[in-house]
C-alpha positions as a printed NumPy array, in Angstrom:
array([[ -72.36 ,  -78.639,   84.764],
       [ -70.988,  -76.622,   87.713],
       [ -67.557,  -76.296,   89.243],
       [ -64.175,  -75.484,   87.793],
       [ -62.082,  -77.498,   85.363],
       [ -58.908,  -78.789,   86.895],
       [ -55.735,  -77.827,   85.05 ],
       [ -53.844,  -80.91 ,   83.937],
       [ -50.485,  -81.43 ,   85.656],
       [ -48.091,  -83.13 ,   83.238],
       [ -44.652,  -84.638,   83.693],
       [ -42.343,  -85.204,   80.739],
       [ -39.007,  -86.981,   80.809],
       [ -36.25 ,  -86.981,   78.193],
       [ -34.205,  -90.074,   79.004],
       [ -30.75 ,  -89.863,   77.492],
       [ -27.722,  -92.08 ,   77.701],
       [ -25.791,  -89.474,   79.699],
       [ -28.471,  -87.16 ,   81.131],
       [ -32.06 ,  -87.478,   82.285],
       [ -34.12 ,  -84.309,   81.935],
       [ -37.625,  -83.661,   83.211],
       [ -40.263,  -80.944,   83.126],
       [ -43.405,  -80.581,   85.259],
       [ -46.08 ,  -78.259,   83.902],
       [ -49.388,  -77.099,   85.365],
       [ -50.918,  -74.1  ,   83.687],
       [ -48.173,  -71.483,   83.572],
       [ -46.136,  -73.097,   86.344],
       [ -43.062,  -74.864,   85.009],
       [ -40.321,  -76.703,   86.87 ],
       [ -37.352,  -78.471,   85.286],
       [ -34.547,  -80.762,   86.365],
       [ -31.502,  -82.116,   84.534],
       [ -29.51 ,  -84.896,   86.167],
       [ -26.34 ,  -86.49 ,   84.814],
       [ -26.711,  -90.268,   84.649],
       [ -24.603,  -92.401,   82.338],
       [ -26.79 ,  -95.413,   81.778],
       [ -23.953,  -97.671,   80.628],
       [ -22.269,  -97.387,   84.04 ],
       [ -25.233,  -98.799,   85.996],
       [ -28.242,  -99.483,   83.827],
       [ -30.034, -101.296,   86.667],
       [ -30.258,  -97.964,   88.492],
       [ -32.371,  -96.304,   85.774],
       [ -35.728,  -96.962,   87.488],
       [ -34.474,  -95.4  ,   90.709],
       [ -33.072,  -92.376,   88.862],
       [ -36.375,  -91.828,   87.045],
       [ -38.301,  -92.1  ,   90.3  ],
       [ -35.966,  -89.647,   92.045],
       [ -36.012,  -87.125,   89.2  ],
       [ -39.814,  -87.275,   88.983],
       [ -40.152,  -86.669,   92.716],
       [ -37.714,  -83.758,   92.564],
       [ -39.302,  -81.936,   89.637],
       [ -42.988,  -82.603,   90.311],
       [ -43.271,  -81.91 ,   94.018],
       [ -47.002,  -82.455,   93.787],
       [ -49.758,  -83.893,   91.627],
       [ -48.993,  -85.596,   88.312],
       [ -51.992,  -86.462,   86.139],
       [ -50.125,  -87.892,   83.163],
       [ -46.59 ,  -88.689,   82.06 ],
       [ -44.95 ,  -88.596,   78.639],
       [ -41.465,  -89.788,   77.849],
       [ -38.989,  -89.679,   75.039],
       [ -35.556,  -91.246,   74.875],
       [ -32.126,  -91.427,   73.323],
       [ -30.657,  -93.848,   75.871],
       [ -31.393,  -96.799,   73.591],
       [ -28.244,  -95.992,   71.584],
       [ -26.032,  -96.626,   74.61 ],
       [ -23.629,  -99.526,   74.242],
       [ -25.185, -100.935,   77.398],
       [ -27.558, -102.554,   74.894],
       [ -26.746, -104.789,   71.943],
       [ -29.482, -103.257,   69.801],
       [ -31.726, -100.21 ,   69.907],
       [ -34.736, -102.503,   70.144],
       [ -33.274, -103.953,   73.353],
       [ -32.545, -100.459,   74.642],
       [ -36.065,  -99.185,   73.969],
       [ -37.564, -102.183,   75.755],
       [ -35.267, -101.656,   78.746],
       [ -36.129,  -97.963,   79.03 ],
       [ -39.861,  -98.661,   78.747],
       [ -39.606, -101.298,   81.47 ],
       [ -37.797,  -98.841,   83.732],
       [ -40.39 ,  -96.132,   83.056],
       [ -43.258,  -98.492,   83.826],
       [ -41.564,  -99.619,   87.029],
       [ -40.887,  -96.048,   88.173],
       [ -43.979,  -94.198,   86.958],
       [ -46.533,  -96.817,   85.986],
       [ -49.117,  -95.728,   88.546],
       [ -50.462,  -93.033,   86.201],
       [ -51.208,  -92.69 ,   82.462],
       [ -48.013,  -93.05 ,   80.411],
       [ -47.442,  -91.941,   76.839],
       [ -44.408,  -92.223,   74.563],
       [ -43.462,  -89.79 ,   71.785],
       [ -42.886,  -91.14 ,   68.283],
       [ -40.808,  -89.644,   65.482],
       [ -44.1  ,  -88.763,   63.778],
       [ -45.158,  -86.642,   66.76 ],
       [ -47.703,  -89.104,   68.122],
       [ -48.218,  -89.862,   71.805],
       [ -48.741,  -93.607,   72.053],
       [ -49.245,  -96.104,   74.85 ],
       [ -46.438,  -98.195,   76.307],
       [ -47.936, -101.232,   74.604],
       [ -47.793,  -99.516,   71.217],
       [ -44.273,  -98.254,   71.907],
       [ -43.089, -101.777,   72.699],
       [ -44.458, -102.923,   69.342],
       [ -42.874,  -99.993,   67.478],
       [ -39.398,  -99.564,   68.997],
       [ -37.847,  -97.845,   65.98 ],
       [ -40.649,  -95.256,   65.937],
       [ -39.979,  -94.147,   69.51 ],
       [ -36.165,  -94.386,   69.508],
       [ -34.39 ,  -91.   ,   69.54 ],
       [ -37.571,  -88.987,   68.969],
       [ -36.899,  -86.214,   71.492],
       [ -36.056,  -83.649,   68.783],
       [ -39.631,  -83.897,   67.475],
       [ -41.147,  -82.342,   70.602],
       [ -38.791,  -79.364,   70.397],
       [ -39.404,  -78.91 ,   66.683],
       [ -43.195,  -78.988,   67.074],
       [ -43.031,  -76.305,   69.759],
       [ -40.781,  -74.064,   67.674],
       [ -42.941,  -74.524,   64.556],
       [ -45.952,  -73.294,   66.509],
       [ -44.107,  -70.149,   67.6  ],
       [ -42.17 ,  -69.518,   64.364],
       [ -43.718,  -71.045,   61.224],
       [ -40.502,  -70.453,   59.255],
       [ -37.358,  -71.   ,   61.317],
       [ -34.23 ,  -73.03 ,   61.715],
       [ -33.999,  -74.833,   65.043],
       [ -30.447,  -75.447,   66.275],
       [ -30.513,  -77.29 ,   69.584],
       [ -26.994,  -77.972,   70.882],
       [ -26.77 ,  -80.239,   73.897],
       [ -23.928,  -81.801,   75.81 ],
       [ -23.31 ,  -84.418,   73.102],
       [ -25.137,  -83.621,   69.868],
       [ -26.776,  -80.839,   67.881],
       [ -30.21 ,  -81.078,   66.241],
       [ -30.611,  -78.919,   63.118],
       [ -34.237,  -78.818,   61.955],
       [ -36.029,  -76.703,   59.367],
       [ -39.557,  -75.497,   60.162],
       [ -41.358,  -74.498,   56.97 ],
       [ -44.853,  -72.959,   56.937],
       [ -45.501,  -74.31 ,   60.432],
       [ -44.427,  -77.819,   59.466],
       [ -41.476,  -79.832,   60.704],
       [ -39.585,  -80.287,   57.429],
       [ -37.127,  -82.919,   58.63 ],
       [ -36.205,  -85.578,   56.091],
       [ -34.668,  -88.062,   58.536],
       [ -36.693,  -90.05 ,   61.05 ],
       [ -33.974,  -92.099,   62.729],
       [ -30.408,  -91.363,   63.805],
       [ -28.837,  -92.843,   60.684],
       [ -31.074,  -90.868,   58.31 ],
       [ -30.653,  -87.691,   60.363],
       [ -26.864,  -87.983,   60.339],
       [ -26.941,  -88.422,   56.569],
       [ -29.228,  -85.394,   56.144],
       [ -27.207,  -83.073,   58.399],
       [ -30.102,  -82.874,   60.853],
       [ -28.052,  -84.583,   63.569],
       [ -24.497,  -83.414,   64.2  ],
       [ -22.422,  -85.367,   66.695],
       [ -20.809,  -82.429,   68.432],
       [ -21.793,  -80.879,   71.749],
       [ -20.842,  -78.488,   74.507],
       [ -19.514,  -81.032,   76.96 ],
       [ -18.887,  -84.643,   75.982],
       [ -17.309,  -84.612,   72.502],
       [ -13.878,  -86.251,   72.259],
       [ -11.548,  -83.542,   70.949],
       [  -9.871,  -86.008,   68.608],
       [ -13.238,  -86.329,   66.828],
       [ -13.571,  -82.582,   66.209],
       [ -10.5  ,  -81.987,   64.053],
       [  -7.655,  -84.13 ,   62.703],
       [  -5.121,  -81.346,   63.281],
       [  -4.825,  -78.134,   65.293],
       [  -2.659,  -75.012,   65.078],
       [   0.541,  -75.064,   67.125],
       [   3.318,  -72.441,   66.88 ],
       [   2.492,  -71.254,   63.399],
       [   1.979,  -74.696,   61.905],
       [  -0.395,  -77.627,   62.021],
       [  -0.073,  -80.586,   64.358],
       [  -2.012,  -83.845,   63.956],
       [  -3.941,  -84.793,   67.066],
       [  -3.558,  -87.978,   69.095],
       [  -6.541,  -90.258,   68.645],
       [  -6.915,  -90.853,   72.363],
       [  -9.518,  -89.959,   74.968],
       [  -7.385,  -87.234,   76.521],
       [  -9.829,  -84.314,   76.578],
       [ -13.402,  -83.393,   75.706],
       [ -15.278,  -80.319,   74.509],
       [ -16.107,  -79.412,   78.106],
       [ -12.394,  -78.749,   78.609],
       [ -12.365,  -76.417,   75.602],
       [ -15.373,  -74.388,   76.72 ],
       [ -14.223,  -74.303,   80.329],
       [ -10.882,  -72.822,   79.25 ],
       [ -12.592,  -70.334,   76.918],
       [ -15.106,  -69.214,   79.552],
       [ -18.244,  -70.567,   77.912],
       [ -18.744,  -73.26 ,   80.561],
       [ -18.566,  -73.008,   84.339],
       [ -16.978,  -75.605,   86.574],
       [ -20.411,  -76.442,   88.022],
       [ -21.856,  -76.988,   84.536],
       [ -19.086,  -79.476,   83.698],
       [ -21.249,  -82.24 ,   85.108],
       [ -19.868,  -85.346,   83.422],
       [ -16.756,  -87.308,   84.415],
       [ -13.516,  -85.84 ,   83.096],
       [ -11.457,  -88.121,   80.838],
       [  -8.677,  -88.466,   83.404],
       [ -10.831,  -88.423,   86.547],
       [  -9.238,  -85.195,   87.764],
       [ -11.171,  -82.005,   88.6  ],
       [ -12.944,  -79.766,   86.108],
       [ -10.833,  -76.643,   86.617],
       [  -9.244,  -74.366,   84.05 ],
       [  -5.622,  -75.293,   84.863],
       [  -6.307,  -79.027,   84.703],
       [  -8.469,  -78.639,   81.591],
       [  -5.443,  -77.019,   79.946],
       [  -3.347,  -80.031,   80.949],
       [  -5.866,  -82.343,   79.272],
       [  -5.964,  -80.258,   76.091],
       [  -2.151,  -80.213,   75.87 ],
       [  -2.136,  -83.991,   75.757],
       [  -4.21 ,  -83.852,   72.572],
       [  -0.935,  -83.009,   70.797],
       [   1.135,  -85.363,   72.983],
       [   2.394,  -82.436,   74.999],
       [   1.983,  -80.926,   78.461],
       [   1.993,  -77.597,   80.297],
       [   5.776,  -77.658,   80.604],
       [   6.084,  -77.569,   76.807],
       [   3.07 ,  -75.428,   75.866],
       [   2.104,  -72.211,   77.638],
       [  -1.463,  -71.173,   78.471],
       [  -1.772,  -68.994,   75.384],
       [  -0.757,  -71.81 ,   73.051],
       [  -3.214,  -74.206,   74.687],
       [  -5.983,  -71.634,   74.575],
       [  -5.321,  -71.139,   70.853],
       [  -5.878,  -74.872,   70.33 ],
       [  -9.11 ,  -74.61 ,   72.329],
       [ -10.314,  -71.612,   70.301],
       [  -9.665,  -73.438,   67.043],
       [ -11.606,  -76.507,   68.209],
       [ -14.562,  -74.402,   69.372],
       [ -14.621,  -72.648,   65.998],
       [ -14.46 ,  -76.023,   64.27 ],
       [ -17.545,  -77.175,   66.197],
       [ -19.386,  -74.087,   64.97 ],
       [ -18.151,  -74.721,   61.434],
       [ -19.574,  -78.241,   61.504],
       [ -22.936,  -76.948,   62.719],
       [ -22.927,  -74.219,   60.059],
       [ -22.164,  -76.724,   57.295],
       [ -25.09 ,  -78.896,   58.392],
       [ -27.37 ,  -75.871,   58.763],
       [ -26.656,  -74.669,   55.22 ],
       [ -27.896,  -78.019,   53.915],
       [ -30.935,  -78.176,   56.167],
       [ -31.977,  -74.54 ,   55.644],
       [ -32.324,  -74.742,   51.856],
       [ -36.162,  -74.72 ,   51.912],
       [ -36.278,  -71.658,   54.202],
       [ -36.585,  -68.011,   53.163],
       [ -33.387,  -65.966,   53.745],
       [ -34.893,  -64.012,   56.644],
       [ -36.089,  -67.022,   58.614],
       [ -34.541,  -66.847,   62.082],
       [ -32.482,  -69.338,   64.023],
       [ -33.987,  -70.518,   67.302],
       [ -31.024,  -71.429,   69.496],
       [ -31.654,  -73.962,   72.234],
       [ -29.848,  -76.368,   74.511],
       [ -27.011,  -76.098,   76.992],
       [ -24.778,  -75.226,   74.034],
       [ -27.068,  -72.51 ,   72.656],
       [ -24.064,  -70.188,   72.441],
       [ -22.687,  -72.4  ,   69.641],
       [ -26.041,  -72.157,   67.864],
       [ -25.977,  -68.369,   68.158],
       [ -22.476,  -68.263,   66.691],
       [ -23.673,  -70.468,   63.845],
       [ -26.568,  -68.074,   63.203],
       [ -24.112,  -65.199,   62.843],
       [ -22.109,  -67.157,   60.259],
       [ -25.34 ,  -67.983,   58.427],
       [ -26.39 ,  -64.338,   58.403],
       [ -29.707,  -65.178,   60.031],
       [ -31.401,  -63.33 ,   62.901],
       [ -31.799,  -65.072,   66.236],
       [ -35.289,  -65.557,   67.669],
       [ -36.065,  -66.063,   71.325],
       [ -37.082,  -69.58 ,   72.389],
       [ -40.865,  -70.043,   72.743],
       [ -42.205,  -68.141,   75.765],
       [ -43.599,  -71.36 ,   77.218],
       [ -40.033,  -72.544,   77.865],
       [ -39.706,  -69.842,   80.498],
       [ -36.388,  -69.139,   82.142],
       [ -34.93 ,  -72.452,   80.959],
       [ -34.103,  -70.803,   77.631],
       [ -34.44 ,  -74.158,   75.967],
       [ -31.764,  -75.968,   78.   ],
       [ -34.184,  -78.858,   78.564],
       [ -36.277,  -78.074,   75.511],
       [ -37.506,  -81.584,   74.592],
       [ -38.848,  -82.229,   78.107],
       [ -40.552,  -78.834,   78.355],
       [ -42.028,  -79.107,   74.867],
       [ -43.241,  -82.632,   75.56 ],
       [ -44.921,  -81.595,   78.828],
       [ -46.778,  -78.859,   76.932],
       [ -47.704,  -81.257,   74.12 ],
       [ -49.166,  -83.717,   76.618],
       [ -51.081,  -80.928,   78.358],
       [ -52.546,  -79.763,   75.031],
       [ -53.553,  -83.227,   73.839],
       [ -54.494,  -84.78 ,   77.16 ],
       [ -53.526,  -88.248,   78.371],
       [ -55.616,  -90.114,   75.82 ],
       [ -53.877,  -92.166,   73.135],
       [ -53.684,  -90.646,   69.652]])
């Protein structure tokens, strides 16, 4: 047989309830896109968003597509089964002119038909792609992937994904899913009380401020990276973020100065790390003491802080993730998985 073998061009999409992330991979060429889209605000627009994101990231040939999702948990849907079906319909409408595969929690790439018949197997499986990629690079490691909303904490033992949970409920119970993130976490859910003027003040259980406000004030998040709506609809700037944080203790910037507000923010950021560390101690039990932490996600800085508390070294994300540093890890890992396995059903 003569001629050259054409390198497969793969597109992978990680379809979340608040963000849609995509990766296009051909050989060593990688392009990524992350677009905020809150599906509960306009679920009918999902097909258009997927089509637009695919066009933006691919910019050329696409031989096969793989998708994974977490959007099914959105309260736009009464059940996760309904949400999975809706997402699959939107994917087929937007990208159905080429081979389509869906990732399962067991690491399979299955057809849309199989995914429709197995909704609970494909719901919230995006962490699997990331874990498989890390296990290939680091046979013994602790993956901590902190995104805008949640953190995945996964043990990789002897090249195997050693997760005990396969769905969100099981993963929450096991400590493998922690509902805290860089951007979207309601501050009232992080801690029941915060330090104020040498004492402790209970927090108001209202949607006054989110973790993006904390990390913006502390310098870990830029205004441009604060890409979700603010709780009060006002701008994502440091002075206004401080105003939102002050309301957490039923106060304002006339009563609390910048230093006092920043102290509240620092405590809440440390509490997020503490929660991740507590989960990681549980998850890491099968690992040798020297196994590194692979920090990924837009909130990788929180994962690196957790690694320091755990006394574990930090390993670089897999080289295949390129300059993304793991910020869109599930999409990149899934594009590589599809390229390695090809578009056939497994």
